[in-house]
N, C-alpha and C positions, 0 to 999 in steps of 0.2 A: 154375738161373733162379731168382732168388728177391727178396724187399723186403728192400731194406737199411732203409726208413725208412717209416713213415704219417708225413703232416706234415699239419698244421692249422692257418690261421690266424685271428687274431683283428684286428677292424676298428680301424684306426689313422689317423690324422687325418696327410695328405702334401701338401706343394702343388704335387705336379705329376700329381693327378688329375683329372678333369673329370666325376665321380663328385658328383650330385647336393651331398650334404654334406660333400664332398673326401675322405671313408673308402675305405680299401680293406683288405684282407685278403689282400693279396700275397704278405706277408713271412710264408712259414709256415715252424714251425717242427715237428722230430719229436717225437711223441705219446709217455709213457713207458708207457704200458699198450696194451691192445685198445681199437680200433676200431670200431663199427657203420657199414656201408655198407647204404644204402638207395635205389631213386628217388626221387629228389624229385619237384617236378612239374613243368609244362614250362617251357621256359626265359621271361624277364619275368618268370613267379610265383615257380618252384621254383629252387632257391641249390644249395648243394653237396650231395653225396651222402652227404659223411662228419660223423656226429655230433662237435660240435665244430667245424667249421669253418665259416666266416663267408665267405664271397660279398658286395662291396660293391654291386654291379654289376650288376643283375641283368639289365640292361638288354642286356648282352652276353656275362656270362658267366652259369654253372651252368645250372640245370636238366637236363630227363629227358636228350639228348644230349650232353652237358657236363656229366655229374655227378661224372667222377672224372678229372685229369689225371694220365699217368704220362712221367717223364723217367728215362731209362738214363744210368747214373752212369758209365757210359762217354764220352756226348756231353759233361757236366758235367766229366770230366776233361778231356777236348780243350781245352774254351772257358777252364778254368783254366790251360793251359799259354800259353795266345794271349793270355789277358787280365794273366795275370802274377799272379794274385792269387785266395788260396782260393774257395771256392763250395760252403757246407755243404750239405747235403741240403734241399731244401726253399726253396732261394736264387732257384728258378726260377718259383718259386710252382705245384709241382706236388705234387700229393697224397701220391704215390707215387714213391718214389725205388728204381728195380729196378738187379741186376746179372745180367747173362748174357742179355740179350733187348735184342733187335735193337727199339726198341721204334716207330723212323719207320720200319724195314722190314717192322710190321706188315701185315695185308693188310685194307682197311676191312670189317670183319662177323666177322673173328678173333676170336674167345671164348677166353677166359684163365678158369682155376680158379685164385685168388687162396685159399692158407689150405684148411680141409674144406669153404666153404661157398660164397663170395662168388664169382660168376659175372659176369663184365664182356664187354660184346662193343664193338671198337675202331669209333669212327664218322667222328673226323677228327683232322687235324693243330692246333695251338694256332698263331694269326696274332697277331704279336706286337701289341700297342699302346702308348698315349703312357704310361699308367699304368704297364707292365711298361718303356719306355725310361726312365722316373723312378726306377723303380724299380733298375733296372742301375747307372745315371748313366755309364755308356759312350755316347764320340761315335758317330752313327751306328747305333744299336743298333739298331732294327728292321730297318735296308736290312741289315746283318750277318746280323744270325738268321734274315734271309729267302733271303740269298745261301749259308748253310751250309745250309740244307734238311733240317737236321735237328729238328723242330719238336717232337718228342716227339706221347703221344696222349691223344687223351678218348675217353671209353667209357661207354656208357649201363648201366645196371645191369637184368640179367636176373635175378639172383637173387641176394636182400638174403645179408648173411653180417657176419661178425666177423671182420677180422684186424688182426695186430700187427705190428711187423720182423722178418724172419728167416721168415716164411712163405713155405713155396712155392708158385711162380707155374709153372703148367703150361699150354701151349696146348692146349686139346682141341677146339677148329674152325677151321678154316682154307679158306675159302672158294674155288671154283672161277674163281677170273678174277685177277688181276695188279693188281689197283688198291691199290698200297698206300698208306699214310697220308704219304710225301715225296712220293710224286704230286699225291697229291690236294693238297697244300698247295703244290706250285709251279704248279699248272691253276690255284687262286684267287689267286695272288697274283703270280708273276714269268712263267707261261706261260701265258696263258688261253686258247692252241692246244688243249693239252692236254684242255680241258674234256670234250667229247665223250669221251673216253675212261671218266670217272669213270660215265658213264652203268652199264658192267657190271658194278655195286655195285651196282646198286637200292637198293629203300628201307633196306638197310642204313646206305647213306652219310646223314652229319647232311643233315637237310631241308634248309639254306640252301645248302650245294655241290649236291643234289641240283637244286636251283632255278636255281643257275645253271648249272648243263651243260646241261639244258634248255631254258632260254632261249637260251644260246649257240647250242646245235643247231637249233632254232628262226629263227635270226635267219642263220647262217651257213651253216647243214648241218653234217653229220658230214664 
């Protein structure tokens, strides 16, 4: 289990985003050297947790509970075969491209040690947006991505550290529930009847998903 690459994005003007200035940092590229990772400010104020990485639309991306985004190379390889096109590391806008890890099968609240210092905690899956659709340039991309149900995972930073390609990744804590990233993703996208099950993850869950689950239970019951 290791990092294949640490990917950073720079602001680029594109025609397919609703970001007020028309720019996005979704097209990320592997960094040549080490990258410092630390907790940013809250969503709407903070951006990426990675030094040198640009998050342009802080209304919807970045912040403490979406500080780092990881995608499994194995899932990207499956998309390569389906789309019949190369997808280099960083193509999905992910900060970390991993190998040997079931990223979408990670538990909410699961903790990963990356390299010698960095400690991350899983919070949620990635929800596709218009910018992702435009960046990929594939017909019905958002719907296809949701149907696949392998969104990769967002993390908050528990302990900062420096990371680089080739660093080992160790799962150092797995919570005592069964709420995976994939389950959380389905609950907030295509199967909202699953929302009550998310409550088992408690405060480790991304606050927006937790609020959605609580609202659903208050209205419809568990």
